[in-house]
Residue, then its C-alpha position, 0 to 999 in steps of 0.5 A: l509528536r504527542m498522541s491526538s486526543f482525536p477519537v482516531q489516534h494520529w500524529n503529524f511528524g511535521i515533515g510535509p506530506i507522507t508518500c510510504h511508511a513501514w513499522n518494525k516487528d512491535r511497533t516501537c518504530i516507524a520509517v517514513s519517507p515525506s516525498s523526498n530523498e531522505i528516511h526518517i526513524f521514529h522511535w516512541e519514547q515517553g508517549q512521544w514519537k522522536l527523531t533518531h535517525l535519519l538516512k540520506e542515501h537515496d539522491l531522488p524521491v524514496t518510492g517504497l519503504d518495507w521493514a522486515p519483522n523478523t530479520n529487522r532490515i529495511v529495504s527502500c527503492s526511489q527514483d534515483k533507479s536504486a535500492y538499498v538494504w539497510t541493517f541496524d548495526g545496534t546504533n546506526w542503520k547501515p545501507e547495502l547497495v543492491l544490483v538491481r539493474i535498471n535504468r529507470a525510476a523504481t516505483c515500488v518494493k517488498w519483503s517476501p514473507l520469509e524475508n529471504k528475498f524481495a521484488v522492486g517495481s520500476s517503470e522499465k517495464l521490468v520487476s527485479v527479484c532480488y536476492y542475496g548471492r552468498e558466492n558474490d556476498w551482493w544482492i544480486s537481482k533477476q528479471i521479470k520482462k514480458p509481457l508487461r508493457s508499461t510502469v510497474t505500480c504495485i507488488d504483493w507477495h503470495p503467502d507461499n513466498i514463491i507468486l507475486a502479484v504485479g500491476a502496471c500502466d498497461m492497466k492489466t494485473r498478472v501474477f507471477s512466478a517468483y521462485v528462485k531456486e537459489v533461495d526458495e524450496k522447490p515449490t508445489p502446486n496451488p491453486w494459480g498454477m501447478k508449474m513454477p519457473f520463474g518469471t511463469l505468467l499464471c494470470e492476467v486479468k484486463n482493467l479498465g485503468w492503471v493498477h494502483h495496489v495489488a493484495f493477495s488474502p491471507s489464504g493466498c486464495r484471492l487476489i484483490y486490486v484497484d485501477h484509476g477506474s474506479s473500480i475494485c476487482l477480485i481474483d478468487t481462484n475458487h470461481s475464475l482466474d479469467e473472470p475478475i469480480v469487479l465492483n464499480t464505485p462513484f468515488l474517485p480511484f482508490t489509491s490502496v487496499q489493505w485485507i483485514t479478514e479473508n472476506s473484508v478489504i479497507a481501501a483508501v480512495r483518491e481524494f480531489q477538493g475535499h472528498d472522501s479522504t477515509p478508509m472504506l470498507f469492503m466485504y466480499t461475500n457470495e461471490t459478489l463484493k459490496f461497499v459497507t461504509k466510510l470509517d470516519i464520516p460523522s454521524e450527523q453528516k451520515s444523513t445529510n438533507t438532499n436539498s441542503a445545498m440546494q436551500k444553502f444557495r436560496n439562503i444566500d440569494r435571499n440575505a444577499a450575502s455569501e458565507a465564508l469558506n471553510i476549507k477544514l473537511k469533515t475526515l481526519h485526513q485532509n488530502a488523499i491518503m496514499q498507503i494503508l499497512p496492517h498494525s495489530g492482530r492476526q494476518q486473517n484478522i486485522q484489529k487496527f490498521t495505519t494510513c498515511g496521507i499527502d497532508g503529514l498524518i499517519a493515523l492508526w485506527d481501530i477497527k472496532v472503535c470505527f464500528 
């Protein structure tokens, strides 16, 4: 698993489609799930990735991974309705079962910024906010249910460790208070709301499709999200909590979105028959979202003649011959990108980010090189 020589560093771990991945604090270890019940942990040694641990506690495919950088704990969730907190004892990763209290598949999981709790989304139309109960010596949970009406697809924490954004299949994006008095300090008023009892609905907006991904900006004053209607939307607390800023795009639906500065985001689109398997850059200026560029389209493809397709058919007809079909795509990823994660730089100025995809690749994108 050596680093490739392609301008964008990328690795193929040889384990099949990768649906989710997570980095440790110094980026020397990576946890990935190959669309199965297994979690593979690789360590960077002597210029290549080496498999060091294989975690098999789950019974069904893993749907979410997150690695807490400071406490060095991994949290995972699965279609088997369970979540585990993994702690490294110096030799092995020990699992601790979490009392998630769900009867259907878990769909996503994420640590809070202070790493003292995490949220688990599920297809039971609820979010479990989990924390460590010292009295019981057990990971326990509180649940946010109303007014969720369908499967929770994505979650993200506000930098204040209290507010939680939730996207769901009922075509709505919501922002809740996830204040847990057992582990959190009393919250102060902020642009999202004044009162913060657990489960308080702070914001709710309707979308054109079910929500694929949500993400708070570094300041926490903005929330970006992408839905199945091929739109990218933004809620700016300085603008309105009720009227999102919407950019309808000609692309296929986006699967993931990540802030790289307070005013710019990277989004990954769902690939179909070889189109758009590339990260895309969007900017937010003057209360408007704008598409900037695709990051890895070869230069010769950026100025394609609009008549090239018609000319090709004319040539085929004229020569009474057919050309061999080239199924290799022009982009680095050969199939859908499933997740984007920050890799290097400050939270307000991400320098590098990684993507994982159904093609089995992990790609490391340097923003300076891409431009």
